[in-house]
Structures are given as structure tokens and as C-alpha cells.
N, CA, C and O atoms as a Tinker XYZ file with bonds, in Angstrom:
   352  protein
     1  N    -14.620000   -0.094000  -15.088000    73     2
     2  CA   -13.722000    0.716000  -14.648000    64     1     3
     3  C    -12.378000    0.136000  -13.540000    63     2     4     5
     4  O    -12.790000   -0.711000  -12.747000    81     3
     5  N    -11.149000    0.415000  -13.422000    73     3     6
     6  CA    -9.955000   -0.234000  -12.670000    64     5     7
     7  C     -9.768000    0.805000  -11.402000    63     6     8     9
     8  O     -9.926000    2.025000  -11.381000    81     7
     9  N     -9.256000   -0.380000  -10.029000    73     7    10
    10  CA    -9.872000    0.613000   -9.397000    64     9    11
    11  C     -7.612000    0.989000  -10.022000    63    10    12    13
    12  O     -6.796000    0.567000  -10.842000    81    11
    13  N     -7.734000    2.266000   -8.606000    73    11    14
    14  CA    -6.453000    2.856000   -8.951000    64    13    15
    15  C     -5.751000    3.565000   -8.023000    63    14    16    17
    16  O     -6.253000    4.494000   -7.390000    81    15
    17  N     -4.275000    3.080000   -7.858000    73    15    18
    18  CA    -3.410000    2.526000   -6.412000    64    17    19
    19  C     -2.797000    4.426000   -6.242000    63    18    20    21
    20  O     -3.031000    5.459000   -6.869000    81    19
    21  N     -2.240000    4.188000   -5.458000    73    19    22
    22  CA    -1.715000    5.948000   -4.785000    64    21    23
    23  C     -1.059000    6.418000   -6.610000    63    22    24    25
    24  O     -1.522000    7.177000   -7.462000    81    23
    25  N      0.128000    5.570000   -6.584000    73    23    26
    26  CA     1.206000    6.018000   -8.234000    64    25    27
    27  C      0.702000    5.677000   -9.879000    63    26    28    29
    28  O      1.365000    5.447000  -10.891000    81    27
    29  N     -0.742000    5.757000   -9.642000    73    27    30
    30  CA    -1.790000    5.826000  -10.755000    64    29    31
    31  C     -2.262000    4.817000  -11.825000    63    30    32    33
    32  O     -3.013000    5.038000  -12.776000    81    31
    33  N     -1.637000    3.614000  -11.452000    73    31    34
    34  CA    -0.965000    2.604000  -11.550000    64    33    35
    35  C     -2.884000    1.700000  -11.235000    63    34    36    37
    36  O     -3.485000    1.943000  -10.189000    81    35
    37  N     -3.526000    0.708000  -12.372000    73    35    38
    38  CA    -4.774000    0.303000  -12.475000    64    37    39
    39  C     -3.814000   -0.776000  -11.083000    63    38    40    41
    40  O     -2.725000   -0.981000  -10.546000    81    39
    41  N     -5.117000   -1.121000  -11.124000    73    39    42
    42  CA    -4.555000   -2.725000   -9.548000    64    41    43
    43  C     -5.969000   -3.337000   -8.247000    63    42    44    45
    44  O     -6.767000   -2.873000   -7.432000    81    43
    45  N     -5.531000   -4.582000   -8.795000    73    43    46
    46  CA    -6.983000   -4.584000   -7.173000    64    45    47
    47  C     -6.178000   -5.233000   -6.108000    63    46    48    49
    48  O     -5.018000   -5.533000   -6.391000    81    47
    49  N     -6.532000   -5.432000   -5.188000    73    47    50
    50  CA    -6.120000   -6.263000   -4.065000    64    49    51
    51  C     -6.955000   -6.808000   -3.428000    63    50    52    53
    52  O     -7.537000   -5.955000   -2.758000    81    51
    53  N     -7.445000   -8.021000   -3.218000    73    51    54
    54  CA    -8.301000   -8.692000   -2.118000    64    53    55
    55  C     -7.709000   -9.624000   -1.049000    63    54    56    57
    56  O     -6.712000  -10.346000   -1.079000    81    55
    57  N     -8.508000   -9.420000   -0.219000    73    55    58
    58  CA    -8.077000  -11.057000    0.647000    64    57    59
    59  C     -9.651000  -11.944000    0.981000    63    58    60    61
    60  O    -10.827000  -11.583000    1.033000    81    59
    61  N     -9.041000  -13.066000    1.133000    73    59    62
    62  CA   -10.241000  -13.753000    1.073000    64    61    63
    63  C    -10.093000  -15.174000    2.225000    63    62    64    65
    64  O     -9.124000  -15.663000    2.807000    81    63
    65  N    -11.446000  -15.485000    2.197000    73    63    66
    66  CA   -10.862000  -16.104000    4.153000    64    65    67
    67  C    -11.335000  -17.689000    3.988000    63    66    68    69
    68  O    -12.460000  -18.188000    3.953000    81    67
    69  N    -10.166000  -18.202000    3.912000    73    67    70
    70  CA   -10.533000  -20.064000    3.759000    64    69    71
    71  C     -9.979000  -20.625000    5.281000    63    70    72    73
    72  O     -9.344000  -19.927000    6.071000    81    71
    73  N    -10.462000  -22.381000    5.554000    73    71    74
    74  CA    -9.980000  -23.184000    6.155000    64    73    75
    75  C     -8.838000  -22.862000    5.343000    63    74    76    77
    76  O     -8.583000  -22.141000    4.379000    81    75
    77  N     -7.895000  -24.159000    6.555000    73    75    78
    78  CA    -6.512000  -24.507000    5.902000    64    77    79
    79  C     -6.202000  -25.647000    4.463000    63    78    80    81
    80  O     -5.231000  -26.159000    3.906000    81    79
    81  N     -8.116000  -25.619000    4.294000    73    79    82
    82  CA    -8.268000  -27.236000    2.817000    64    81    83
    83  C     -7.951000  -26.459000    1.961000    63    82    84    85
    84  O     -7.963000  -27.194000    0.973000    81    83
    85  N     -7.562000  -25.103000    1.478000    73    83    86
    86  CA    -7.377000  -25.166000    0.147000    64    85    87
    87  C     -5.934000  -24.935000    0.265000    63    86    88    89
    88  O     -5.335000  -24.836000   -0.806000    81    87
    89  N     -5.085000  -24.801000    1.613000    73    87    90
    90  CA    -4.006000  -25.141000    1.170000    64    89    91
    91  C     -2.854000  -26.715000    1.199000    63    90    92    93
    92  O     -1.630000  -26.614000    1.291000    81    91
    93  N     -3.520000  -27.924000    1.109000    73    91    94
    94  CA    -3.911000  -28.240000    1.268000    64    93    95
    95  C     -3.988000  -30.234000    0.365000    63    94    96    97
    96  O     -3.271000  -31.164000   -0.001000    81    95
    97  N     -5.654000  -29.706000    0.479000    73    95    98
    98  CA    -5.685000  -30.481000   -0.678000    64    97    99
    99  C     -5.973000  -30.519000   -1.984000    63    98   100   101
   100  O     -6.226000  -29.471000   -2.577000    81    99
   101  N     -5.978000  -31.498000   -2.501000    73    99   102
   102  CA    -5.819000  -31.510000   -4.210000    64   101   103
   103  C     -4.313000  -31.970000   -4.661000    63   102   104   105
   104  O     -3.415000  -31.172000   -4.930000    81   103
   105  N     -4.136000  -34.093000   -4.713000    73   103   106
   106  CA    -3.321000  -34.315000   -5.583000    64   105   107
   107  C     -2.598000  -33.179000   -6.978000    63   106   108   109
   108  O     -3.074000  -32.478000   -7.871000    81   107
   109  N     -1.133000  -33.563000   -6.449000    73   107   110
   110  CA    -0.363000  -32.919000   -7.679000    64   109   111
   111  C     -1.513000  -33.210000   -9.213000    63   110   112   113
   112  O     -2.321000  -34.132000   -9.337000    81   111
   113  N     -1.308000  -32.426000   -9.912000    73   111   114
   114  CA    -1.941000  -32.292000  -11.411000    64   113   115
   115  C     -4.097000  -32.735000  -10.654000    63   114   116   117
   116  O     -4.829000  -33.639000  -11.056000    81   115
   117  N     -4.425000  -31.617000   -9.506000    73   115   118
   118  CA    -5.450000  -31.963000   -9.635000    64   117   119
   119  C     -5.905000  -30.553000   -9.817000    63   118   120   121
   120  O     -5.072000  -29.658000   -9.674000    81   119
   121  N     -7.587000  -30.157000  -10.227000    73   119   122
   122  CA    -7.735000  -28.955000   -9.654000    64   121   123
   123  C     -7.490000  -28.427000   -8.574000    63   122   124   125
   124  O     -6.332000  -28.025000   -8.693000    81   123
   125  N     -7.973000  -28.089000   -7.258000    73   123   126
   126  CA    -6.959000  -27.939000   -6.739000    64   125   127
   127  C     -5.439000  -27.443000   -6.563000    63   126   128   129
   128  O     -4.965000  -26.573000   -5.833000    81   127
   129  N     -4.973000  -28.127000   -7.296000    73   127   130
   130  CA    -3.785000  -27.861000   -7.155000    64   129   131
   131  C     -2.702000  -27.348000   -8.787000    63   130   132   133
   132  O     -1.519000  -27.225000   -9.107000    81   131
   133  N     -4.524000  -27.152000   -9.583000    73   131   134
   134  CA    -3.506000  -26.432000  -10.919000    64   133   135
   135  C     -4.345000  -25.144000  -10.555000    63   134   136   137
   136  O     -4.215000  -24.326000  -11.465000    81   135
   137  N     -5.222000  -24.639000   -9.464000    73   135   138
   138  CA    -5.486000  -23.695000   -9.265000    64   137   139
   139  C     -3.997000  -22.261000   -8.092000    63   138   140   141
   140  O     -3.450000  -21.160000   -8.144000    81   139
   141  N     -4.128000  -23.408000   -7.335000    73   139   142
   142  CA    -2.872000  -22.431000   -6.386000    64   141   143
   143  C     -1.979000  -22.895000   -7.745000    63   142   144   145
   144  O     -2.871000  -23.543000   -8.292000    81   143
   145  N     -0.921000  -22.996000   -8.586000    73   143   146
   146  CA    -0.133000  -23.390000   -8.777000    64   145   147
   147  C     -0.661000  -22.178000  -10.387000    63   146   148   149
   148  O      0.249000  -21.664000  -11.038000    81   147
   149  N     -1.429000  -22.043000  -10.586000    73   147   150
   150  CA    -1.890000  -20.867000  -11.368000    64   149   151
   151  C     -1.617000  -19.412000  -10.595000    63   150   152   153
   152  O     -1.394000  -18.336000  -11.149000    81   151
   153  N     -1.664000  -19.566000   -9.764000    73   151   154
   154  CA    -2.271000  -18.391000   -8.678000    64   153   155
   155  C     -1.057000  -17.879000   -8.177000    63   154   156   157
   156  O     -1.060000  -16.648000   -8.198000    81   155
   157  N     -0.023000  -18.374000   -7.736000    73   155   158
   158  CA     1.339000  -18.279000   -7.999000    64   157   159
   159  C      2.421000  -18.496000   -9.066000    63   158   160   161
   160  O      3.598000  -18.191000   -8.875000    81   159
   161  N      1.754000  -19.278000  -10.694000    73   159   162
   162  CA     2.691000  -18.450000  -11.252000    64   161   163
   163  C      2.891000  -17.325000  -11.977000    63   162   164   165
   164  O      3.827000  -16.978000  -12.698000    81   163
   165  N      1.708000  -16.724000  -11.631000    73   163   166
   166  CA     0.740000  -15.395000  -12.291000    64   165   167
   167  C      1.495000  -14.805000  -11.336000    63   166   168   169
   168  O      2.301000  -14.197000  -12.040000    81   167
   169  N      1.834000  -14.530000  -10.032000    73   167   170
   170  CA     3.253000  -13.713000   -9.120000    64   169   171
   171  C      1.676000  -13.008000   -8.297000    63   170   172   173
   172  O      1.924000  -12.200000   -7.402000    81   171
   173  N     -0.153000  -13.342000   -8.628000    73   171   174
   174  CA    -0.740000  -13.059000   -7.282000    64   173   175
   175  C     -0.830000  -13.019000   -6.307000    63   174   176   177
   176  O     -1.433000  -12.135000   -5.699000    81   175
   177  N     -0.243000  -13.991000   -5.807000    73   175   178
   178  CA    -0.265000  -14.295000   -4.132000    64   177   179
   179  C      0.668000  -13.239000   -3.675000    63   178   180   181
   180  O      1.737000  -12.980000   -4.228000    81   179
   181  N      0.183000  -12.637000   -2.612000    73   179   182
   182  CA     0.836000  -11.428000   -2.284000    64   181   183
   183  C      1.220000  -11.918000   -0.116000    63   182   184   185
   184  O      1.997000  -11.394000    0.682000    81   183
   185  N      0.248000  -13.061000    0.043000    73   183   186
   186  CA     0.623000  -12.794000    1.595000    64   185   187
   187  C     -0.286000  -13.971000    2.272000    63   186   188   189
   188  O     -1.480000  -13.834000    2.009000    81   187
   189  N     -0.053000  -14.802000    2.875000    73   187   190
   190  CA    -0.985000  -15.978000    3.944000    64   189   191
   191  C     -1.346000  -15.460000    5.132000    63   190   192   193
   192  O     -0.488000  -15.298000    6.000000    81   191
   193  N     -2.303000  -15.215000    5.288000    73   191   194
   194  CA    -2.138000  -15.270000    7.143000    64   193   195
   195  C     -2.952000  -16.022000    8.328000    63   194   196   197
   196  O     -4.087000  -15.813000    8.754000    81   195
   197  N     -2.113000  -16.833000    8.652000    73   195   198
   198  CA    -3.025000  -18.092000    9.800000    64   197   199
   199  C     -3.298000  -16.699000   10.885000    63   198   200   201
   200  O     -2.731000  -15.761000   11.447000    81   199
   201  N     -4.979000  -17.561000   10.629000    73   199   202
   202  CA    -5.210000  -16.714000   11.833000    64   201   203
   203  C     -5.812000  -17.759000   12.961000    63   202   204   205
   204  O     -6.199000  -18.881000   12.636000    81   203
   205  N     -5.869000  -17.083000   14.859000    73   203   206
   206  CA    -6.092000  -17.971000   15.686000    64   205   207
   207  C     -7.275000  -19.191000   15.606000    63   206   208   209
   208  O     -8.349000  -18.682000   15.286000    81   207
   209  N     -7.333000  -20.034000   15.722000    73   207   210
   210  CA    -8.770000  -20.896000   16.687000    64   209   211
   211  C     -9.025000  -20.374000   17.068000    63   210   212   213
   212  O     -8.569000  -19.469000   17.767000    81   211
   213  N    -10.349000  -20.868000   16.641000    73   211   214
   214  CA   -11.630000  -20.183000   17.932000    64   213   215
   215  C    -11.872000  -19.174000   17.397000    63   214   216   217
   216  O    -12.360000  -18.268000   18.072000    81   215
   217  N    -11.578000  -18.953000   15.807000    73   215   218
   218  CA   -11.631000  -17.396000   15.563000    64   217   219
   219  C    -13.256000  -17.330000   14.921000    63   218   220   221
   220  O    -13.868000  -16.262000   14.953000    81   219
   221  N    -13.703000  -18.226000   14.505000    73   219   222
   222  CA   -15.866000  -18.462000   14.559000    64   221   223
   223  C    -16.254000  -19.257000   15.518000    63   222   224   225
   224  O    -16.284000  -20.482000   15.401000    81   223
   225  N    -16.567000  -18.652000   16.498000    73   223   226
   226  CA   -17.413000  -18.705000   17.595000    64   225   227
   227  C    -17.981000  -20.116000   17.500000    63   226   228   229
   228  O    -19.017000  -20.375000   16.886000    81   227
   229  N    -16.866000  -21.455000   18.469000    73   227   230
   230  CA   -17.230000  -22.688000   18.796000    64   229   231
   231  C    -17.065000  -23.331000   18.397000    63   230   232   233
   232  O    -17.775000  -24.335000   18.462000    81   231
   233  N    -15.275000  -23.189000   17.181000    73   231   234
   234  CA   -14.983000  -24.195000   16.635000    64   233   235
   235  C    -13.918000  -24.280000   16.303000    63   234   236   237
   236  O    -13.295000  -23.251000   16.040000    81   235
   237  N    -13.418000  -25.339000   16.210000    73   235   238
   238  CA   -11.387000  -24.930000   15.928000    64   237   239
   239  C    -11.518000  -25.082000   14.687000    63   238   240   241
   240  O    -10.870000  -26.076000   14.358000    81   239
   241  N    -12.087000  -24.551000   13.706000    73   239   242
   242  CA   -11.082000  -24.644000   12.112000    64   241   243
   243  C     -9.959000  -23.719000   12.303000    63   242   244   245
   244  O    -10.117000  -22.708000   12.987000    81   243
   245  N     -9.015000  -23.948000   11.835000    73   243   246
   246  CA    -7.641000  -23.126000   11.346000    64   245   247
   247  C     -8.314000  -22.578000   10.281000    63   246   248   249
   248  O     -8.893000  -23.301000    9.471000    81   247
   249  N     -8.299000  -20.855000   10.151000    73   247   250
   250  CA    -8.657000  -19.532000   10.102000    64   249   251
   251  C     -7.456000  -19.533000    8.742000    63   250   252   253
   252  O     -6.338000  -20.002000    8.956000    81   251
   253  N     -7.671000  -19.192000    7.911000    73   251   254
   254  CA    -6.230000  -17.881000    6.681000    64   253   255
   255  C     -6.989000  -17.086000    6.145000    63   254   256   257
   256  O     -8.176000  -16.817000    5.956000    81   255
   257  N     -5.836000  -16.739000    5.926000    73   255   258
   258  CA    -6.740000  -15.157000    4.566000    64   257   259
   259  C     -5.697000  -15.001000    3.974000    63   258   260   261
   260  O     -4.620000  -14.766000    4.523000    81   259
   261  N     -5.935000  -15.144000    2.431000    73   259   262
   262  CA    -5.190000  -14.856000    1.230000    64   261   263
   263  C     -5.222000  -13.833000    0.907000    63   262   264   265
   264  O     -6.315000  -13.452000    0.486000    81   263
   265  N     -3.837000  -12.628000    0.923000    73   263   266
   266  CA    -4.443000  -11.815000    0.341000    64   265   267
   267  C     -3.930000  -11.466000   -2.060000    63   266   268   269
   268  O     -2.888000  -11.463000   -2.716000    81   267
   269  N     -4.854000  -11.338000   -2.257000    73   267   270
   270  CA    -4.659000  -11.620000   -3.873000    64   269   271
   271  C     -4.070000  -10.727000   -4.572000    63   270   272   273
   272  O     -5.029000  -10.355000   -5.248000    81   271
   273  N     -2.728000   -9.765000   -5.100000    73   271   274
   274  CA    -3.181000   -9.029000   -6.064000    64   273   275
   275  C     -2.372000   -9.345000   -7.130000    63   274   276   277
   276  O     -1.558000  -10.256000   -7.282000    81   275
   277  N     -2.891000   -8.024000   -8.178000    73   275   278
   278  CA    -1.775000   -7.395000   -9.545000    64   277   279
   279  C     -1.381000   -6.292000   -9.189000    63   278   280   281
   280  O     -1.619000   -5.488000  -10.091000    81   279
   281  N     -1.097000   -6.015000   -8.688000    73   279   282
   282  CA     0.439000   -4.395000   -7.937000    64   281   283
   283  C      1.149000   -4.543000   -7.069000    63   282   284   285
   284  O      1.724000   -3.863000   -6.219000    81   283
   285  N      0.978000   -6.412000   -7.626000    73   283   286
   286  CA     3.082000   -5.945000   -6.248000    64   285   287
   287  C      3.184000   -5.712000   -6.153000    63   286   288   289
   288  O      2.821000   -4.944000   -7.044000    81   287
   289  N      4.134000   -4.638000   -4.880000    73   287   290
   290  CA     5.698000   -3.998000   -5.062000    64   289   291
   291  C      6.567000   -4.746000   -6.292000    63   290   292   293
   292  O      6.489000   -5.863000   -6.803000    81   291
   293  N      7.397000   -3.629000   -6.506000    73   291   294
   294  CA     8.516000   -4.835000   -7.183000    64   293   295
   295  C      9.935000   -4.645000   -6.393000    63   294   296   297
   296  O     11.061000   -4.790000   -6.869000    81   295
   297  N      9.675000   -4.378000   -5.413000    73   295   298
   298  CA    10.208000   -5.693000   -4.370000    64   297   299
   299  C     10.365000   -6.829000   -3.943000    63   298   300   301
   300  O     11.171000   -7.682000   -3.572000    81   299
   301  N      8.973000   -6.479000   -4.175000    73   299   302
   302  CA     7.661000   -8.237000   -3.905000    64   301   303
   303  C      7.930000   -9.045000   -5.033000    63   302   304   305
   304  O      8.287000  -10.198000   -4.793000    81   303
   305  N      7.883000   -8.865000   -5.629000    73   303   306
   306  CA     7.540000   -9.479000   -7.418000    64   305   307
   307  C      8.859000  -10.830000   -6.977000    63   306   308   309
   308  O     10.049000  -10.767000   -6.670000    81   307
   309  N      7.815000  -12.028000   -7.166000    73   307   310
   310  CA     8.881000  -13.257000   -7.185000    64   309   311
   311  C      8.771000  -14.199000   -5.400000    63   310   312   313
   312  O      9.341000  -15.278000   -5.240000    81   311
   313  N      7.702000  -13.306000   -3.922000    73   311   314
   314  CA     7.311000  -13.329000   -3.730000    64   313   315
   315  C      6.344000  -13.688000   -2.754000    63   314   316   317
   316  O      5.258000  -13.714000   -3.333000    81   315
   317  N      6.165000  -14.073000   -1.164000    73   315   318
   318  CA     4.764000  -14.134000   -0.680000    64   317   319
   319  C      4.909000  -14.715000    0.956000    63   318   320   321
   320  O      5.425000  -15.626000    1.602000    81   319
   321  N      4.131000  -13.590000    1.100000    73   319   322
   322  CA     4.664000  -13.519000    2.707000    64   321   323
   323  C      3.344000  -14.421000    3.597000    63   322   324   325
   324  O      2.137000  -14.248000    3.763000    81   323
   325  N      4.163000  -15.238000    3.939000    73   323   326
   326  CA     4.026000  -16.150000    5.002000    64   325   327
   327  C      3.908000  -15.569000    6.876000    63   326   328   329
   328  O      4.563000  -15.841000    7.882000    81   327
   329  N      2.992000  -14.881000    6.658000    73   327   330
   330  CA     2.199000  -14.236000    8.971000    64   329   331
   331  C      1.880000  -15.484000    9.407000    63   330   332   333
   332  O      0.896000  -16.212000    9.276000    81   331
   333  N      2.925000  -15.567000    9.952000    73   331   334
   334  CA     1.773000  -17.259000   12.048000    64   333   335
   335  C      1.097000  -16.147000   12.325000    63   334   336   337
   336  O      2.045000  -15.378000   12.172000    81   335
   337  N     -0.101000  -15.207000   12.712000    73   335   338
   338  CA    -0.606000  -14.591000   13.502000    64   337   339
   339  C     -1.388000  -15.344000   14.785000    63   338   340   341
   340  O     -1.997000  -14.961000   15.784000    81   339
   341  N     -1.049000  -16.541000   14.229000    73   339   342
   342  CA    -1.738000  -17.654000   15.386000    64   341   343
   343  C     -2.176000  -16.892000   16.950000    63   342   344   345
   344  O     -3.322000  -16.659000   17.336000    81   343
   345  N     -0.654000  -16.552000   17.806000    73   343   346
   346  CA    -0.666000  -15.921000   18.751000    64   345   347
   347  C     -1.117000  -15.133000   18.989000    63   346   348   349
   348  O     -0.751000  -14.767000   20.106000    81   347
   349  N     -2.010000  -14.346000   18.453000    73   347   350
   350  CA    -2.648000  -13.076000   18.498000    64   349   351
   351  C     -4.943000  -13.371000   19.048000    63   350   352
   352  O     -5.686000  -12.394000   19.141000    81   351
């Protein structure tokens, strides 16, 4: 069964918590690079949010969450929201 949004269309939206590695590792043509390209070319990446350091107890790891969806609003098609929430 597909999830249904308020407009009655099927689709999903998920958030994935990552460190900075998936944003920056992998040379052109590598597995990491190809995965990022595939997600962006299919217009599934809705947003990337940079979270404050020290979010996980006693670590300085940079943390991000990616919002992936297959039901973007029409006015957001082809765009990715980059939100810097490190100051909060």
C-alpha cells in the first residue's frame, strides 16, 4: 500500500541523518558520486539541513539530514532547499 498525502496522490517523504561524508566523498564516477547524481537527477532530494555540532553527545561530527521525496510540490520541482540550522 502506498502512503497517501492530503491531495490524494501516493508518495513518500523520508529524512535520513548523515555525517558530512555523503556530501563530499567520492570522486566523479565513483559509487558515492553516482548515488548522489541519481537522487538529484530523479528530483528526489527536497532539502539538506545542516545541524549544530555536538548534536550527538561528546562529538564534533557535523550532522546533516536529507529529506528525500517522490512528491515534491510543483513550485519546488528542480530545486533543492539548503538550510543552515547550525546556529540553533
